[in-house]
C-alpha positions in Angstrom: 6.8 13.3 -0.3 8.2 9.7 -0.3 8.7 8.1 3.1 6.6 9.8 5.7 5.8 6.4 7.2 8.4 5.8 9.9 7.4 2.1 10.4 5.9 -0.5 8.1 2.3 -0.2 9.4 0.0 2.3 11.0 -3.8 2.8 11.2 -5.6 6.0 12.2 -9.2 7.3 12.7 -10.0 10.9 11.9 -13.2 12.8 12.4 -13.4 16.4 10.9 -16.0 19.1 11.4 -14.5 21.6 8.9 -13.5 21.8 5.3 -10.0 20.6 4.9 -7.7 19.6 2.0 -4.7 17.3 2.0 -1.3 19.0 1.5 0.1 19.0 -2.1 2.7 16.7 -3.7 1.4 13.6 -1.9 3.0 10.3 -3.0 5.0 7.7 -1.1 6.5 4.3 -1.2 3.7 2.5 0.8 0.1 1.4 0.3 -3.0 3.0 1.7 -6.5 1.7 2.3 -8.9 4.5 3.0 -12.4 3.8 4.4 -15.1 6.5 4.4 -17.0 6.1 7.6 -19.3 9.1 7.1 -19.6 12.2 4.9 -18.2 12.7 1.4 -14.9 13.6 -0.1 -13.4 14.1 -3.5 -10.3 11.9 -4.0 -7.9 12.7 -6.8 -5.7 9.6 -7.8 -3.2 9.8 -10.7 -5.5 11.2 -13.4 -9.0 10.9 -12.1 -11.2 12.6 -9.5 -13.6 10.3 -7.6 -16.6 11.2 -5.5 -16.2 9.1 -2.3 -19.3 8.5 -0.1 -20.0 6.7 3.1 -19.0 3.0 2.9 -16.6 3.5 0.0 -13.1 2.0 0.1 -10.2 3.9 -1.7 -7.1 1.9 -2.7 -3.9 3.9 -3.1 -1.0 2.1 -4.7 2.6 2.9 -3.8 3.8 6.0 -5.7 0.3 7.0 -6.8 -0.1 10.7 -6.7 -3.2 11.5 -4.7 -5.1 14.1 -2.7 -8.4 14.4 -0.9 -10.5 17.5 -1.1 -13.6 19.1 0.3 -16.8 17.9 -1.4 -19.4 20.3 0.0 -20.0 18.8 3.5 -17.4 19.7 6.2 -18.4 16.8 8.5 -16.8 13.5 7.7 -14.9 10.6 9.3 -12.5 8.0 7.9 -10.2 5.2 8.8 -6.8 5.0 7.0 -4.3 2.1 6.9 -0.7 2.7 5.8 1.5 -0.3 5.2 4.5 -1.6 3.2 4.7 -5.1 1.8 7.6 -5.7 4.3 5.1 -5.5 7.1 3.7 -8.9 6.0 7.1 -10.6 5.6 6.9 -14.1 7.0 3.3 -14.4 6.0 3.3 -13.7 2.2 5.4 -16.8 1.3 2.9 -19.0 3.0 -0.1 -17.6 1.0 -0.2 -19.2 -2.4 -3.9 -19.5 -3.3 -4.5 -15.8 -3.8 -2.6 -12.7 -4.7 -3.1 -10.4 -1.8 -2.2 -7.3 -3.8 -4.4 -8.0 -6.8 -6.8 -5.4 -5.6 -4.0 -2.8 -6.1 -2.7 -4.3 -9.3 -6.1 -4.2 -11.0 -6.2 -0.4 -10.3 -9.8 -0.2 -9.2 -9.1 2.7 -6.9 -12.7 3.0 -5.6 -14.8 0.1 -4.2 -18.4 0.6 -3.3 -19.7 -2.2 -1.1 -23.2 -3.1 0.3 -24.3 -2.7 3.9 -23.5 -6.2 4.9 -20.0 -5.9 3.5 -19.6 -2.5 5.2 -20.4 -4.1 8.6 -17.8 -6.8 7.9 -15.1 -4.3 6.8 -15.8 -2.0 9.7 -15.5 -4.9 12.1 -12.0 -5.6 10.9 -11.0 -2.0 11.0 -12.3 -1.3 14.5 -10.5 -4.4 15.8 -7.3 -3.1 14.2 -7.8 0.3 15.7 -8.4 -1.3 19.1 -5.2 -3.4 18.9 -3.2 -0.4 17.8 -4.4 1.6 20.7 -3.9 -1.0 23.4 -0.7 -2.4 22.0 -0.8 -5.5 24.1 1.5 -8.4 23.6 1.1 -9.8 20.1 -0.8 -6.7 18.7 1.4 -6.6 15.6 0.9 -10.2 14.8 -2.9 -10.0 15.1 -2.8 -6.7 13.1 -1.1 -8.6 10.3 -3.8 -11.3 10.4 -6.5 -8.7 10.2 -4.8 -6.9 7.4 -4.5 -10.2 5.4 -8.2 -10.8 6.0 -9.0 -7.4 4.6 -6.7 -7.8 1.6 -8.3 -11.2 0.8 -11.7 -9.6 0.9 -10.6 -6.7 -1.4 -8.8 -9.0 -3.8 -11.8 -11.4 -4.0 -13.9 -8.3 -4.8 -11.4 -7.3 -7.5 -11.3 -10.9 -9.0 -15.1 -11.2 -9.1 -16.0 -7.7 -10.2 -15.6 -6.2 -13.7 -13.8 -2.8 -13.9 -16.6 -0.2 -14.0 -16.4 2.9 -16.1 -16.9 5.5 -13.3 -18.7 8.5 -14.6 -17.1 11.9 -14.3 -18.8 14.2 -11.7 -19.3 16.9 -14.4 -17.9 18.0 -17.8 -15.1 20.1 -16.2 -13.9 17.1 -14.2 -13.7 15.2 -17.5 -11.7 18.0 -19.2 -9.3 18.4 -16.4 -8.8 14.6 -16.1 -8.0 14.6 -19.8 -5.5 17.4 -19.3 -3.9 15.5 -16.4 -3.6 12.4 -18.7 -1.8 14.6 -21.2 0.6 15.9 -18.6 1.3 12.3 -17.3 2.1 11.2 -20.9 4.2 14.3 -21.7 5.8 15.4 -18.4 9.3 15.2 -19.9 8.5 17.7 -22.7 8.3 21.5 -22.6 4.9 23.0 -22.8 3.3 26.1 -21.2 0.1 26.7 -19.4 -1.2 28.7 -22.3 -0.5 25.8 -24.7 -2.3 23.2 -22.6 -5.3 25.4 -21.9 -5.7 26.1 -25.6 -5.6 22.4 -26.3 -8.7 22.0 -24.2 -10.4 25.2 -25.3 -10.2 26.9 -21.9 -8.7 30.3 -21.1 -5.5 30.1 -19.1 -7.1 31.9 -16.1 -10.1 29.6 -16.0 -7.9 26.5 -16.6 -5.8 27.4 -13.6 -8.9 27.9 -11.4 -10.6 24.7 -12.4 -7.4 22.6 -12.4 -6.8 23.7 -8.7 -10.5 23.1 -7.8 -10.7 19.6 -9.4 -7.3 18.2 -8.5 -6.3 20.2 -5.4 -3.0 21.1 -7.2 -2.0 24.1 -9.1 -0.9 23.3 -12.7 2.8 23.8 -11.9 2.5 21.9 -8.6 1.2 18.9 -10.4 3.7 19.1 -13.3 6.6 19.3 -10.8 5.2 16.5 -8.6 5.0 14.2 -11.6 8.5 15.0 -12.8 9.9 14.5 -9.3 8.1 11.2 -8.9 9.8 9.9 -12.1 13.1 11.4 -11.0 13.0 9.4 -7.8 12.9 6.1 -9.7 15.8 7.2 -11.9 17.9 8.2 -8.9 17.3 4.8 -7.3 17.6 2.6 -10.4 20.0 4.3 -12.8 23.6 5.6 -12.7 22.7 8.7 -14.7 24.0 12.1 -13.4 21.7 14.5 -11.6 21.9 16.8 -14.7 21.0 14.0 -17.1 18.0 13.0 -14.9 16.9 16.6 -14.7 16.8 16.9 -18.4 15.2 13.4 -18.8 12.2 14.4 -16.6 11.6 17.8 -18.2 13.7 20.3 -16.3 15.8 22.7 -18.3 18.6 23.0 -15.7 20.0 20.9 -13.0 19.9 23.8 -10.6 16.1 24.3 -11.0 15.6 20.5 -10.7 17.5 20.3 -7.5 15.6 23.2 -6.0 12.2 21.8 -6.9 13.3 18.3 -5.7 14.4 19.5 -2.3 11.2 21.6 -1.9 9.0 18.6 -2.5 11.2 15.8 -0.9 12.9 17.9 1.8 16.2 16.3 0.7 18.6 17.0 -2.1 18.7 14.7 -5.1 22.3 13.6 -4.3 21.4 12.8 -0.7 18.2 11.0 -1.8 20.3 8.8 -4.1 22.8 8.0 -1.4 20.0 7.1 1.0 17.9 4.9 -1.2 20.1 3.5 -4.0 
């Protein structure tokens, strides 16, 4: 999905008491900041699966394919901020001593902070939640100020912290992450489930089972999502025909491409181009 956010900013608190997984094909044109208040989750982002625990911050860049999944404990709570750069219009041009989006550009994805920093971040988040709930005069302006404060904290962290080589949860997570990296690099080529499972010395049946367990996607769901993600950009930025774009991102026919695109985006490729180009 591309533009589920109807406005340029939102924040929500969620507490769950059951195992739940995010819907498939999840990518969009806005940023997300996810804070794990309690419990644990697996978070798949682009080509890696991360184990997210209490006090961790997850940074989701625009158009990053991502999905959260059950990590063994059904009870968890989190706070999630959604925003577009346009939400901070009028503020960004006056901030020239730090790049507020460096934390996203560095592609850290997961930030683990100490207890003192957790209290600081939670203070900002709960003030934002309170403002969003009460919606008194000036709530959007102060929400922008709180968001800028949070982005400065995160970008300072990114500037002062080396990129860590985060360990894979187990050997199967590593193999599936490598398979995903192959798919990301070769999405526009033709290859079968059998061929890719053989490359990683796993039977097709077991590959399917583990791929779904690790990423939250079936093999074909993920392949189609990556192809459609690249097709979106071509529809927006090029003058190539629908058939040419279909072939360029790996579909053998324009008809199949259009059917998959509409199934994921809930709009036809032609209407999408007219809407966003």
